[in-house]
C-alpha positions, 0 to 999 in steps of 0.5 A: 781302483779309480773311484772317481769315475762317473756312473756311466764309465762304471758299467759296460752297457753305457761304455762298451769300450771300458770295463766296469769295476765289477769286471776289473774285480772279476779279472783280478779275482781270477788272478789271485794266488792261493798259496799265501795264508793272507792274500791281498783283496784290493781289487777282487769281487766280494765273496769271489768264490761264489760271486755270480755263481748261480744262473738266473733265467732270462726267460720264464714265468715270474715264479720261476725267476723268483725261485732262482733269486730266492735264497740270499733273503733267507740268509739275511733273515736268519740274523733277524731271528738269532738267539739275541732276539729271544731274550729281548722279545720273550722278556718284553712280552712277559714284562710289558704284555703286547705293548712292544709289538709295535717296536717289532713291527717298526724294526721290521719295516726299517729292516726291509728298507735297509736290506733293499738298499744293501742288496741294490748296492751290491747288484748295481755297483757289484761291490759290497758295503764294506768295499764301498765304504773303504773306497770312499773314506780315508784310511783312518776312517775306514779302520775306525768303521772296521773296528766298530763293525768287528765289535758288532760282529763279535756281539752277534757271535756272543749271542750265538755262542750263548744261545747254542751253549744253553740249548746244548746244556738244556737238551743233553745236561752238559755243564755250561762250560763244556757246552760253551766250549763245544760251540767252538767246533761249529766251524767244522760244520760250516766248512763242511757245508761250504763244500756243498755249494752256496745253493745247498747252504741256502736250502739248509738255512730255509729248512731251519727257518721253517723249523723255528717258525713251525715250533713257535707257531705251535707254541703260540696256538697252544698259548691262546693269546688275547687277539684284541690286545695282541693286534692292539700292540702293533699300534705305537705308543710313546711310552714305549720309550720310557727309560724308567725301571719298572717296579719290581726290577727288570729292564726299562722299556727303552732298554728293551726297545733298543735291545729289540731294535738291535736284535732285529735290525742287525748291522752285519746283515747290511754288509752280508746282503750287499755281498750275497745279492751278487751271487746271481749271474746277471748280464752287467751290460744289460740295464733291464737285466740289472733292473730285474735282478734288483726287483727279484732281490727285493721280493726275496728279501721282503718275503724272508724278512716277513717270515722273520717278523712273524717269528719275532712277533711269535716270540713276544706274543708267547712271552705275553700270553704265557708268562705275563706277570711272571717276568722274573720267572722267565729271565733266562733261557733255562727259566723259559725252558722250565716255565714251559713245563711248569703248569703254575706258570704256563698253565694247562698247556705246559709239558716237557715236550714244549720245553724240548721243542723250545731248546731244539728251536734255540739250537737251530737258531744259533747254528743258522746264525753261525753260517751268516756270521762267518760269511760276514766276517770274510766280507768285512775283512776283505772290504775294509782291510783289503785282506783275505784269509782262509775261512777256517782261520777267519772262523777260529778267530771270530769264534775265539774272540766271542768265546773269551767274554762268554768263557770268562763270565761262565768261569767267574760266575760259576755257570750262572745263566742269568749272568750270561743272559745279561751279557746277551742283552747288553750285546744286543743293545750294543748292536743298536748303538753300532747300527747307525755306523752301518746305516749312515754310509749305506743311506748316503751311497744309495741316495747319491745320483753320482754313485747309483745313477738311475737306481738312486733311492727315491726321495721318500726313502731318503727321508725315511732312511735319514729319519730312522737314522736320527731317531735311532741315534737319539735313542742311543744317546739317551740310553748311554746318558741314562746308563752313565747316570745310573752308574754315577747315582 
């Protein structure tokens, strides 16, 4: 692949006599043989089985076109409401009332900006972030970034395993180790879903998102939050960045802030969106068609991420309205489940029905995230290592690696859920630390006129992107120093 081509030589609508990189990848994808377990994916399209597989109407109303482009945003939004968000958001509300709502808001706005960049990169260049990064870095650099991305994906999968296992434990009373091992079989569920086509998967994911939204909206309405304090919580406060541990124990605001950011702005979603934004069939020789595809991708992404923002806000509001002052009583999923049925903690609204709804939403969240996690695993393996393996092998390996620490914690600590929840929170903090390693190349590529041509990021977005990167990196460094100081002291 010649990555040194100028922008004009990469798109057929500028140079009809030459093939674009996307067309070259398409040709090579068709020639890929399927009789080897491990295949070369050097010059194939991202997720080639579904790439450009969904027709997008050239004519019609705004709403008809929006409907055709809707779907990828939902798969991206799933990552912003996975079980990793639950402990950090509900715990943040129970411990610090509505103060950390500002972090949820800022994180969501950063997410919208980054997902716009990721989706645009996929549509304009017809390559995902992993492919773009690997093609523009040397081999050691590409492998280092792949390792960091794989670790981030494992951290995401840990949250899904823990969330799904605890939901099964709460709903059916199974032992924790049996529930953890049962989550390994969701690979079968995913493989069955893939047989129905990508559009059906999008519909299933949207249905589960609506289920989670309705359940938490109902719980928050019953909780009757204090509206003035709630809306005031969206105003940023500098003390949100304090690393001091509160009196009585618990996580510091800095730890919860980075946990919320890591659970809200998911690094693997940047790779995912840059790939699945290519599932719509676009006339690559028509500049206006590409511009329209970017426009509707942005609408789809922002609408779905707004739903994710609402759900994350509801989680924190629920913690603040029902459990403030009882932070030690809702430190784990099981404790939240019990608290929703305990009138001494949740008040008069407490009932077993609320507890069951909570567990159902938790299970739906975990299964939703499983779908996107598997797709991302395939994307980063193909993009960084130029290697493709069957989805069932990829899923078994990914889930197996995530199961190791969870099973170890479950066995060593005798199924103590507070230890699993501690592992979950730390996995979300790691996601925050890993995020800049995905942010930097994304911002760099989409801010390059040479790479993106007229689709380059506007100046204000470049400034905001790098400012977000610098602030987040600085907070991560501060957290690492604080953690090391705590271990030494």
